[in-house]
N, C-alpha and C positions, 0 to 999 in steps of 0.2 A: 504492500498500500504505500502511498505517496503524501507526503506533506507539502504544501508551498508557501514561500515567504520570499521577502525582497532580499537582494544581497547587501543590504545594509541594516538587515535584522538581526537580533541579540544569539549571540554562542550559545546561550542556553537550550534553545531549541534544538541544536546538535547534541547537546547533553541528554535531552529526554529522547530523542531518537535512540541514541545508545541505551539508555536505563530500561526503555521499555523493550527493547531488542528490533524494532523496525527497522534499526541499521542507518545509518548516516548516511550511506548512498541515496537513500529514498527521500532525502531534504532535497526538494528541485527550488534553487533561488532564482528569481526574477529580477532582471535588470530595473533598478529605481531610475526615475527622472533626476532632473538637474536641482529640483526641491527635494530630493531624497525621499520622495514617495514612490510606493510601487506602480511600475508601468501598468497600467489596466490592459491595453492592447497586448502586452508581451504575455500577462497574466493569461487572457483568453485564449492566444496563440497556444500555450503550454497545455492549458486544460484541455483545449482541444483534441493537442496530438495525445494527449493520455486517454481521453475518454475513446477516441477513434481506435486505441489499442485494446480497448476493456481494462484499462489499469484502474484500481481503486482509490479514489482520492478522499483519505481519510481526513484532512484537513488543511485550510486556507487559514493563515495566520498574518493578518493586517499589522502592523504597529503604529499605534500610535503615540507617537514620541519615540524617534529612537534613540538610544543613549547617546551615541556622538553628536548626529547632527540637529536632533530635535525633528526629525523629518517626521509628517504624519499621513499616512495612507489613508486614501479616500474609502471608507469602510462603506459608505453608502452604493457607490458603484461595484466593488468586490461583492456585497450581498446581492444586488441586482443581476452581476452576473453569473453566480452561482445560481441563483433562483431560476432564470434563464435556461441554463443550462440543464439542470434538472428536469425542466419540462422537454426542452427540445431532443435530449436522448435518452427521455423515458426510463429515467433511473429508478432503481428501487429502493434507495436510500438517497441522504441529501448529506452531503458531505457538510462537516462542523466549519464554524469560523469561529476563531479564537483569538479575542482582541488583545495583542500584547499593548494592553495601556497602561502600563505600570507606571509611568512615569507623566505621561500626556492625561489622564483620567482628570485630575484637579482644574483643568481647564473648563470642564463640565459645570463648574460653580457657576459661570456667565450663560447658563442655557436659558436662564428667563431675564437676563440683563438686557435693559434698553440703551442699546449704544448711542441712540441719536440722543438720548437725554444726560447720559452718561453722568449720572447722578454723582456718582464717587469722584470724579473729576480725575478719570484715570488718564496716565500718558498713554501712548502709542494703543490707544484703544482701537483704532481703524484695524490695526495689524491683530490684536488680539483675536477682534471679531473674525478674523481668516483664520485662526487656527482655531475657535469656537466652531465655525461653519462645517470642519467635518469631526469635531469631537463630539458634538451633540446626536450624531447619529451612534453612538457607543452601543445603544441599546438596540441594535439590528445584529449583535454578534451573539452567538449560542452561548460563548462564554467569555469571560473578561479576567485578567489579571490586574491588581492594584495593590501599588506600594505606597507605603507612606513615608520612608524615608525619601532624601532628596527634597522634592517641592509639597511633601506631606508633612514636612517638618517633626518629624519623628523618629525614634531608633531603628536601625536596621532591620529590627526582625518582626515587623508590622505590617504584614500584606492579607491580602485578600484574593479568594478565587469565587468568582460569583459564576452560576450557571442561569439561563433564562428559566430552563423547564427543571423545576424540582426533580422530577423523576429519573433525571440523567446522573443524578448523585447516586443513585444505586447502582449505576453502573462501576463505581468505584468502590462500592462500601465492602468491608469486612463482615463475616458472617461472626453477631454477637456469640455464638456458641464456642468460637473458638479464643473467646477471652473470658474465662469463665469467672474471674473475680473482678470484672470492670462491668460498669452499665446494667446494674440490677435494679436501679430508680431512675425516675426521670425520664423527660423526652428528647434531651438535648444530650448526642452524645457525638462531638466532632472526633473522637478517635477513630471513629468507625470508617471515616474518610481521609485519614491521612498517613503520610509511612510512620510519622513517631504515634506510641500509643500514649505518651503522657509529654506534656510539654507547659511551660508556664503561660500565663495570660498578661505579663506586663505590656508586653510590645503591642498587643493589640488593644489593651486598657489604655496605653499611652496616646494612641491614634484615635480612638474614640473619646478622648479628653481634649484633643486637639481640634477635633470636629465641632464637639459642644461648644469650645473654646471661642474659635475662631468664627467659625460659621460663614456664610457663604462673602460677605463683605470682609471680612477679615483676610480668607484666602486671597480673594481679589485682590486686595490692596497689595498683598505679599507678590501675589504674580505680577502686577504691573512693575511694580518696585524691581523685581529680578528683570525683567524686560527691558524695564528703561536703565538699569545699570548695564546690560548685555549691550545695548545699543551705543551708549556711550563708550563702553570698552573699545568696540569694534571701529568709532571712528578715530580713536587714539591710538590704537594699535599700527592702522593704518598709516598714521604720520610716523610711525616709526620703519616703514618698509614693509607690513605684513599684507599678503593678500587673503581675504576673507572666504573660506570655501564653502561655507554654508549661508551665504548673505539672502538667499531665497527663503531661510527656516528663522521665522522671530520665534524667539524662545529664550530660555536662562542659558543656552549653551554656544560655544563659539570655538569653532576651529578655523585655525590661522597657518599660516605659513610665514617665515622670516626668509629674505633672499640676501646671498650674500651681495656685497658693495657693486661689484661689477653689472649685476643685475636688477639692481633696484629702480633704475630709470624706466625700465622696460620689463618690471617684476610681472605684469600681468600675461605680458606674451610668453615670458619664462616659464608660466605655469602651464600655459596653452601646449607649448613645445614638450615640456615633459609627459604630459597626460596624451599627447597623440604619437609621439614616435622616439622620443629622444631620452633613451634609457639611462645616459650617462649623465646626462643633467638632473634627473630623478634621483641618482643613487647621489649625486653630490649633496642636493639640496634635503634629501631624507638625512643624511648624516650632518648636514649644517644644524638642521633642524633639532636633533637629538642631542647635539654637544650643547645646545642653547638650554635645554630642559636639563641636560644633566648638570649644569653650570649652577642654574637655579636652586633646583633640587638639593644639590651638594650643599650649598649654603645654608638652605633650611636646616637637613638632617645633621650637619658637622656644629651649627654656630648658632642654629635655632633664630636665626634670623630671616627676613623677607617673605615671600609669599607663596603658596603651595599651589599650584595648578599641574595639569596631567599632560598626556603625551599617548595619540592612538598610534602605533606602527601599521596599522591597516585602516585608514578611513574609508578608501575606497580601492578599487585597482584601477589601473589605466586601460585604456582600450588594446595594450598590449599583454595585459596581466600582470604587471608590477604592481607592488604594493606603494600607495602613498601615505607617509609618515605627515602627519598635523599635530601643531600645539593644539591644547585645548583648554578653555577657561570656561568653569561652570559657575555663574553668579546665584548662588542660592541663599546665601546668608541676608536676613530682612536687615544687618545692621551695615551694609556696604554703603557707603558714601562716596560722593566724587572725589573726596582726595585718596579714599582707598583706589580707584579706578587709575588716577594719576600715581599712584605707589607702585601697584602691578605693572604698568606699562614700564613706570623707571625701572623695577628691576629685572623686568625682561631686555630693555635698553643697556644696561649695565652688564649682563650675561653676552649680549652682543658685542660690545666691546672687550672684554675679556677673552674673547676665543678668537679675535680678529688680530 
């Protein structure tokens, strides 16, 4: 059986394919568009190819907020395509749609927000609306994943798995007779549906507390602040020679590349050459950006000074199959201010100077 997801989907899908015994070779990755959303046309071509060969399609996994670039798949189009093909091919089953919405779910707080009035005075409200225009169709998924770390502002061990149809839970439940000393009373037995038999509730309670404490308005303000700081960072880091790789994605994440001095005046052309056919330039700039990251990271870890940001060694692949390294800044703290952005860019600039 086959599972389909975009080429920028999360690596955990491969883990699941492995653990379930389906096999990692049965994950089919679909090309993503320039805005890091799954190509609907390519998805349709691949689905038709599989159905023509009578392959079983177990699941389609649209990503609503990719970890690196915050790309958001158009789940409305994915669901319509799935339903149309079920009818056209007279399938006796319906391929499952699982939304990997562990990051992007939180933008659903804007589902009933009046962007025209913008009563909270949110900055970048037009761009936030563009995110919500996709996120608001999350309900079309058969199941969805939600995490409360990052944009949920809760500890890492705070997650939800939600199914639209309650009966689907029975497909993954354990027989209570196999657990003779558990679940003798009550009606709430989450251990029937999880890999763990016992686990603490602290993470989930912290997530619930945040939902009650912040509410829709609180989350809306925090998200808008994150977007505002992200856009400010992008403007500032471009001033020191960066190319923004996910400039078509509005959200908390920025992927960028810095170029050596000889390419700074034509860095956009350099990036285009890298991804089209210049493997030696790509390798040179990949190594250059990794050196910048290592220099900043070394200062943080050895002296406890500076800033922590990240690096992804495989943001995407070029047209000829080589990995693109990107530096990554994720603006999630509600305490970030304009002066902090200046400090972050200054640290990166200092690292550039030190390695050249």
